[in-house]
Structure formats: structure tokens, C-alpha cells
N, C-alpha and C positions, 0 to 999 in steps of 0.2 A: 717984507715982501718980496725982494727977491729973492731968498731960501723959498721960500714958497713957491715960487713962478720956476724955481729950478725943480723943485718936486713934482708939481704938475707936471712940467717937462717929461722929467723923468718916467712920472708915471703913464704918460700916455704915448711915450716911447717901448716902455713893456708893455702894454695894450695891443699896439701896431705889431711889434712883434709877435706877442702871442696869435695875435689875428694870422700872420703870415706862417707860424709854424701849424697854427689848425688849417688854413689853407693847403700847405703842405700837406700836413697830415692827411684831410680828407681827399685833397685830387689827386695826390701823387702816392704818397705812402701806403695808404689804407688800398685803393685800387691795384697796387704792384700787388700787396701781400694776399690781396684775392686771386689775383690772377696766377700769383705762384701755386695756392692753396688750391685751385682747381687745377693746374696743370699736373699738381702732384697727385691730386687725387685722380685725376684722368689715369696718370701712368701707373695709380696702384689696380686700376680697374682695369687696365688691361691685361696687367702682371696677374692678378687674377682670374683674368680668363684664360689666358694662358696655361695659369697651374690648372685650372677646372679643366681645360680640355685634353691636355699631358697626365693628368692625374690617374684618368682611368687605362689610358696606354702603358702606364709604368706600372699599375697596378695589375695585367693583365700580363704584361711581359714579366713581371715578378712572380707572377702563381704560375706560369708559365715555365721559367728558373727553377723553383720549387718543384714543382711533377717531374722534370729532368733531374735535378738533385736525387730525389727519391726512388727515380727508374734506376739511377745509374748504381746509387746504394744497393737496389734490389740485385743486378748484375753482378757487384761486386761481393754481395752475398751469395751469391750461386756460385760465381769463382772461388772462393772462398772455399765453400763446400765441396769442390770439385779438388782442387786441392789439397784440402784435407784428405778426401776420401782416398785419393791416389798416395800420398804420403803413407796412409796407412798400408795400403796394397803394395806399397815397399818393402814393410817388413813382411819378409818370406817364410810362413810357419808352417813347416812339414804336418800333412795333413792326414799320416800315420807313423807307427814306427817302422825302424828299417835303416837298411844298408845306402846311404846315398852313393850313387854313381854318377859321373859326368857325361852327359848328354843324354840321347835316348837310343834303344835298344834297337836293332833288325834281325829280327828270330833269334834272339839271345845271343846276338854279337853286337861288342861295344865299340862305337868311334873311337879313334885314336884321340887320347885328351889333348896332345900338344894344340889340335885346332879351336880348345876352347881356351887356352891359356890368356889368347890377347882381349877376350872379353871378358873374363872373368879373373879383373883385376881392378883396382881404384880406377874411375872415370872409364872404365870398358864400356863398352854398349852391347847391349843384346836386342837380337829382333824380336819383333810384334810377335808375338804367338810361337815364338820358339823356344825348343826343349832345351834346356841347357843343364838339366840335374834329375835324375829318376831314382824316387826311394823306392827300393825293391826290400821285401821281406824276405829274411833268410832263411822260412821255412814255411810251405812246403817247398822242395825242391823236383823239377823234373826236365826232362831232355827232350831236345829237338833235335831228331837226326833228319837225314837225308837218304834217299833209297834212289835207285835209279829204274825206270820203269821196267828192265829186265828182271827184276827183283820181288816186282809186285806179287808174284805170285806165290801163293799160301798165306801171305802175307795178313794178319786180320789182327783184330781187338784181343785181348785176354790171352795171348801166348806169352810165355817167360822166356826170361832171358838174363844175360850178366851186363852189368855196365862197369867198364874198367879206366877209371879216372887219369888222364895224361899226366898229372902230375904224381900219382898215385898209383904206379904200374900193377903193383903187386895186389890191389885191393880187388875184389871181386861184390861188387853190388848187387843183390837180386833185384830184378825188375820186371815190369810188365809192362806189353802194349796196350797204351790207351784208346787212340786214335790213328790213322790211317786216312790220311786225305785222298779222295777223291779226283782230287782238280790239281795238276802239276803246280807246280811254285816256281817252277825254271821247265826249262828245254830237257824234258828227258828226266826230271828230276819231282820226286815227293815226298811229303813232310810225313812223320810218325813220331809222334809222342810220345812218351815212354815214363811210366811212373818208374819213382828207385827208392828202395827202403832203405831209408838211414836212422841211423842210432848217435848216439853222444860222439862214438868214437868219431864221427866224421862231421865234427862241428867244424875242421878246417875246409870243407868242399863248399865252397860259394858260388852265386850266379855266375857266369860270364866263362868258367871254367870249361877245359874240351875235356873232352872223355872215347872212347870207343863203344861200342852195343852191338852185343853180341845174343843174337836169336837165333833160336833153333824152329824157322818155319815149316821143316817138314822131315819125317823122319820113319826109313821103313829100313829096321834091323836087314831084312831078307831079302832086300831089293840086289837084282842084278845089275852090276853097273861095267860098263867099258869105256875107254879112252871115247873122249870127245872127237880125237883127232883121227879115229877109226869110223867115225860117221861121216854120211855122205849127205848132202839134199839133191834131189832133183831137180834139174832147171825149168821147173814148171811153174803151171799156175798154183797146181797145190803142193809141191815142194816136197813129196815125201820123203822121208828119212831112209837109208839103204845102207848095208853093212855087205863086206864080201867072206861069206863062212868057207872055209878051207873044207873039201869033201876029203872022202879017204884016200882018191887016187889022187889028191894033191891039186885037182883042179880047184877054182874059185869060183863059189856061188853066189851071185848075187839075189842078196833076200831082203825085203822091205821090214820094218821095224816099226813100231811105236814106243816112243816113252818121251823123256825131255832131259834136257842138257842142265847139268845144275855144277858150276865152276867149270872145274877141268872133265870133267866127267859126265858118262850118256848112262841115265836108268834106263833098261829096257823093259816097258809093260808087254811087249807080245813082239814075237818074230824070233826072238831065241832061245835056246835052253841053257840050262848052265851044264857047262863041259863041254862046249862046242866051240870051235877055235875061229879066231877071225884074224882077216889081215890089218895091219896097222896103216898099210897104203894100198892105194889101187893096182891092179893088176895092170903088168905093162901094157896088154891088149885092150884095156881102157882106158889107160892114161890120155 
């Protein structure tokens, strides 16, 4: 009986214990778990809302960044193309066959090459559009000559002459006047372009060499000439020329003449006859 009573008490105790756990679970544990789940759900809903709100902005930002990268890539491609073209342009190719001269000529005259030494070397710099090299065809050659304004009379295209190279003074090269400038290239100076006949023996003549041009602009085998110092000019607007002719009685006759001075001589066209004697200086009474 005692064992049965102990068993019943033990069973009652377990039942009470189970009731306590049931009440605790029903009124404490489960409500707490439910509240925790609700709080967790609420946090997840807030996080989801935030993510949904910022996802569109992030997507837009990512799209803008992608577009920017695409534009940067295009700019890099353009820059690469320009750099490639610039690099290709650095390879200077001769546009024609010929001889290389340093610098740029001015009417056939070449600059001193020492002025380009600091530029035409590694790490040297050449200015934009600066001519630092010229390719010259070796043939044909022509001469650029300069004549003074007082020598223009009678000088015209077609006249024949000779060219004497400064480096080979014994040579005589046939030449012909091609053009005569009608506009001065400097004060009182005019340019004459002369064609030169060159053969294989003249292969040592190159552009830039100096020479003397001899042109017969006027010839009159029967011309009557006198020393130019014996011809005087009136100090008048017309400026007529005159000489002093020695008469048979020894007196001096002032006579007007027409002609022109050529070098140190004066060609008489009218006013004097062959055989007449003239004075080299003015008479004392005229001085």
C-alpha cells in the first residue's frame, strides 16, 4: 500500500510538473518565440523595403557607370588611333628621289648646317612646320643670277651666254636666258633665270654651287665708242649728254650727243663722226 501511495504521489508530482511546463510554454516560451518571430519578420520586411528602394538607384548608378566606361573606352580608342597615326607620321619617307640638303634654300642659297646641329640629333626638337630637310633632284639644274637695275636694258629671254662654275673656272657651259623678273627682288636688284646645258662630264656640279654668268645682251661691231669719262651731262631736267670736240683751230666745241654708257665706254649713236677728236676733260674756261 505504501508503495502504491508513493507511486501515486510520484505520478501526481509529474502531472503537476507537466502542468507547470505546459503553463510556462503556453504563457511564456511560446509568446516570447512568437514575439521574436514577429520582430525578425518586421526587420526582414524593413530590410527588404530598403533593398527594394535602393536597388533601382544602384541599378541606375551601375548603368551610368557602364556608360561612362564605354565613353572612356571610345576616347581611349580615338587617342590610340591618333597616337598610332602620329607614330606613323614620325617615319619620314622621301617623297621623291634626289639629294638630301639640310634646311630650306633661299633663291638657291642654303643655310649654315651648324644652325641645325642641335635639332638633328637624338632628343633634338624641331618646330612645327619647320623645314629641316630638302630633297633636291640632281637634274635639271638652272642658275639664279642677280643683275642690277642699270643692266636691265637689252636683257631678255632667249639670249645666249656662258656659265663659268666657281669651282671649275676653266669650264665654259652653254647657257640661255629663260626669264627676267620684272619685279625687283631687292632694292635695285632683279633676278635672271638661266638654263644650263650639262652633259655627263658635269656630274660633279650640284645645286647650291656658285658660278658666273656671261651674257651678250647687245652687240654692234660697227659701234662708235668713246671713254665714258669724256661724256658730260647737263644739270637740267632733260639731262642731255655732250662732249667737247677739238676744232682745227684748237678751240673746243660743245656738242650734244646721243647714246648710252656701257661699262666704261659710251656708245655714240648720233652727234659725232669717226675720226673727230674730243677732249677727255672739260676746257678750263668751262670748268
